[in-house]
DSSP file (Angstrom, degrees, kcal/mol; ACC not computed):
  #  RESIDUE AA STRUCTURE BP1 BP2  ACC     N-H-->O    O-->H-N    N-H-->O    O-->H-N    TCO  KAPPA ALPHA  PHI   PSI    X-CA   Y-CA   Z-CA
    1    1 A X     >        0   0    0      0, 0.0     4,-2.5     0, 0.0     5,-0.2   0.000 360.0 360.0 360.0 -48.0   29.5  112.2   26.6
    2    2 A X  H  >  +     0   0    0      1,-0.2     4,-2.7     2,-0.2     5,-0.2   0.900 360.0  50.3 -62.0 -40.7   28.1  111.7   23.1
    3    3 A X  H  > S+     0   0    0      2,-0.2     4,-1.7     1,-0.2    -1,-0.2   0.922 111.5  48.3 -64.1 -43.8   28.5  115.5   22.3
    4    4 A X  H  4>S+     0   0    0      2,-0.2     5,-2.8     1,-0.2     4,-0.3   0.925 113.4  46.6 -62.8 -44.5   32.1  115.5   23.5
    5    5 A X  H ><5S+     0   0    0     -4,-2.5     3,-1.4     1,-0.2    -2,-0.2   0.910 111.2  51.7 -64.6 -41.9   33.0  112.4   21.4
    6    6 A X  H 3<5S+     0   0    0     -4,-2.7    -1,-0.2     1,-0.3    -2,-0.2   0.817 106.8  55.1 -63.9 -29.7   31.2  113.8   18.4
    7    7 A X  T 3<5S-     0   0    0     -4,-1.7    -1,-0.3    -5,-0.2    -2,-0.2   0.477 130.1 -94.8 -83.2  -1.8   33.2  117.0   18.8
    8    8 A X  T < 5 +     0   0    0     -3,-1.4    -3,-0.2    -4,-0.3    -2,-0.1   0.585  63.3 165.1 103.7  11.0   36.5  115.0   18.7
    9    9 A X      < -     0   0    0     -5,-2.8     2,-0.8    -6,-0.2    -1,-0.2  -0.344  37.5-126.8 -60.4 141.0   37.2  114.5   22.4
   10   10 A X    >   -     0   0    0      1,-0.1     3,-1.1     2,-0.0    -1,-0.1  -0.814  21.4-171.8 -94.5 108.0   39.8  111.8   22.9
   11   11 A X  T 3  S+     0   0    0     -2,-0.8    11,-1.3     1,-0.2    12,-0.5   0.507  78.6  70.6 -77.3  -2.1   38.5  109.1   25.3
   12   12 A X  T 3   +     0   0    0      9,-0.2    -1,-0.2    10,-0.1     2,-0.1   0.473  66.4 118.1 -94.1  -2.2   41.9  107.4   25.5
   13   13 A X    <   -     0   0    0     -3,-1.1     9,-0.4     1,-0.0     2,-0.4  -0.436  55.4-147.1 -64.2 136.9   43.6  110.2   27.5
   14   14 A X        -     0   0    0      7,-0.1     7,-0.2    -2,-0.1     2,-0.1  -0.854  12.2-117.4-110.1 142.5   44.8  108.9   30.8
   15   15 A X     >  -     0   0    0      5,-2.2     4,-1.2    -2,-0.4     5,-0.2  -0.445  19.2-130.3 -75.6 153.8   45.0  110.8   34.1
   16   16 A X  T  4 S+     0   0    0      1,-0.2    -1,-0.1     2,-0.2    -2,-0.0   0.721  99.0  51.7 -80.2 -21.7   48.4  111.3   35.6
   17   17 A X  T  4 S+     0   0    0      1,-0.1    -1,-0.2     3,-0.1    -3,-0.0   0.911 129.1  12.2 -83.2 -43.2   47.6  110.2   39.1
   18   18 A X  T  4 S-     0   0    0      2,-0.1    -2,-0.2     0, 0.0    -1,-0.1   0.435  91.0-129.1-115.7  -2.9   46.0  106.8   38.5
   19   19 A X     <  +     0   0    0     -4,-1.2     2,-0.3     1,-0.2    -3,-0.1   0.899  59.6 139.9  54.2  46.7   46.8  106.2   34.8
   20   20 A X        -     0   0    0     -5,-0.2    -5,-2.2     4,-0.0    -1,-0.2  -0.900  41.7-143.7-120.1 150.4   43.2  105.4   33.9
   21   21 A X     >  -     0   0    0     -2,-0.3     4,-2.2    -7,-0.2     5,-0.2  -0.397  39.9 -86.5-100.6-177.2   41.2  106.4   30.8
   22   22 A X  H  > S+     0   0    0    -11,-1.3     4,-2.5    -9,-0.4     5,-0.2   0.891 127.2  49.1 -60.0 -43.0   37.5  107.4   30.6
   23   23 A X  H  > S+     0   0    0    -12,-0.5     4,-2.1     1,-0.2    -1,-0.2   0.862 109.7  53.2 -68.4 -33.2   36.3  103.8   30.2
   24   24 A X  H  > S+     0   0    0      2,-0.2     4,-2.4     1,-0.2    -2,-0.2   0.914 111.4  44.9 -64.9 -43.4   38.4  102.7   33.2
   25   25 A X  H  X S+     0   0    0     -4,-2.2     4,-2.3     2,-0.2    -2,-0.2   0.891 111.3  53.2 -68.6 -38.9   36.8  105.4   35.4
   26   26 A X  H  <>S+     0   0    0     -4,-2.5     5,-2.7    -5,-0.2    -2,-0.2   0.907 112.1  45.6 -62.3 -40.6   33.3  104.6   34.1
   27   27 A X  H ><5S+     0   0    0     -4,-2.1     3,-1.6     3,-0.2    -2,-0.2   0.917 110.7  53.3 -66.9 -43.1   33.8  101.0   35.0
   28   28 A X  H 3<5S+     0   0    0     -4,-2.4    -2,-0.2     1,-0.3    -1,-0.2   0.889 112.5  43.9 -59.2 -40.9   35.3  101.9   38.4
   29   29 A X  T 3<5S-     0   0    0     -4,-2.3    -1,-0.3    -5,-0.1    -2,-0.2   0.233 116.5-115.2 -91.7  15.0   32.3  104.0   39.2
   30   30 A X  T < 5 +     0   0    0     -3,-1.6     2,-0.4     1,-0.2    -3,-0.2   0.944  62.0 150.6  52.8  59.1   29.8  101.4   37.9
   31   31 A X    >>< +     0   0    0     -5,-2.7     4,-2.1     1,-0.1     3,-0.9  -0.685  13.3 170.7-117.6  74.8   28.5  103.5   35.0
   32   32 A X  H 3> S+     0   0    0     -2,-0.4     4,-2.5     1,-0.3     5,-0.2   0.796  74.8  60.3 -60.1 -29.2   27.6  100.8   32.4
   33   33 A X  H 3> S+     0   0    0      2,-0.2     4,-1.9     1,-0.2    -1,-0.3   0.883 108.2  44.4 -65.7 -36.1   25.8  103.3   30.2
   34   34 A X  H <> S+     0   0    0     -3,-0.9     4,-2.6     2,-0.2     5,-0.2   0.892 111.4  53.0 -73.2 -40.6   29.0  105.3   29.8
   35   35 A X  H  X S+     0   0    0     -4,-2.1     4,-2.5     1,-0.2    -2,-0.2   0.918 110.2  49.6 -58.0 -43.0   31.1  102.1   29.3
   36   36 A X  H  X S+     0   0    0     -4,-2.5     4,-2.9     2,-0.2     5,-0.2   0.926 110.5  48.7 -62.8 -46.4   28.6  101.2   26.5
   37   37 A X  H  X S+     0   0    0     -4,-1.9     4,-2.4     1,-0.2    -2,-0.2   0.928 114.3  45.9 -60.7 -45.5   28.9  104.7   24.8
   38   38 A X  H  X S+     0   0    0     -4,-2.6     4,-2.3     2,-0.2    -1,-0.2   0.892 113.1  50.0 -66.1 -39.2   32.6  104.6   24.9
   39   39 A X  H  X S+     0   0    0     -4,-2.5     4,-2.0    -5,-0.2    -2,-0.2   0.913 111.3  48.3 -64.9 -42.5   32.7  101.0   23.6
   40   40 A X  H  X S+     0   0    0     -4,-2.9     4,-2.0     1,-0.2    -2,-0.2   0.900 110.8  51.9 -63.1 -40.6   30.4  101.9   20.8
   41   41 A X  H  X S+     0   0    0     -4,-2.4     4,-1.3    -5,-0.2    -2,-0.2   0.914 109.0  49.5 -62.7 -43.1   32.5  104.9   19.9
   42   42 A X  H  < S+     0   0    0     -4,-2.3    -1,-0.2     1,-0.2    -2,-0.2   0.880 111.6  49.5 -64.2 -37.8   35.7  102.8   19.8
   43   43 A X  H  < S+     0   0    0     -4,-2.0    -1,-0.2     1,-0.2    -2,-0.2   0.857 117.8  39.3 -68.7 -35.8   34.0  100.3   17.5
   44   44 A X  H  < S+     0   0    0     -4,-2.0    -1,-0.2    -5,-0.1    -2,-0.2   0.525  90.2 108.3 -94.5  -7.0   32.7  103.0   15.2
   45   45 A X  S  < S-     0   0    0     -4,-1.3     2,-0.1    -5,-0.2    -3,-0.0  -0.465  77.0-109.6 -72.8 140.8   35.8  105.2   15.2
   46   46 A X        -     0   0    0     -2,-0.1    -1,-0.1     1,-0.1    -2,-0.1  -0.391  35.4-117.2 -66.4 147.3   37.8  105.2   12.0
   47   47 A X    >   -     0   0    0      1,-0.1     3,-2.0    -2,-0.1    -1,-0.1  -0.191  36.3 -89.2 -77.4 178.2   41.2  103.5   12.3
   48   48 A X  T 3  S+     0   0    0      1,-0.3    -1,-0.1     2,-0.1    -2,-0.1   0.652 123.0  66.9 -66.4 -15.2   44.5  105.4   11.8
   49   49 A X  T 3  S-     0   0    0      1,-0.0    -1,-0.3     0, 0.0    -3,-0.0   0.619 113.4-114.6 -79.5 -11.6   44.5  104.7    8.1
   50   50 A X    <         0   0    0     -3,-2.0    -2,-0.1     0, 0.0    -4,-0.1   0.508 360.0 360.0  93.0   5.0   41.4  106.9    7.7
   51   51 A X              0   0    0     -4,-0.0    -3,-0.1     0, 0.0    -5,-0.0   0.394 360.0 360.0-108.8 360.0   39.0  104.1    6.6
């Protein structure tokens, strides 16, 4: 997960069948470590202004 995010993977993409993103699926399958990584990534990601 960390390697994919560092390489620029977009964790906000939603699947077409259930309309869920990566953090939604991690929560559904009770994977708190993945939820934490995704949450940390969202907190540390630059905003759309580039800052």
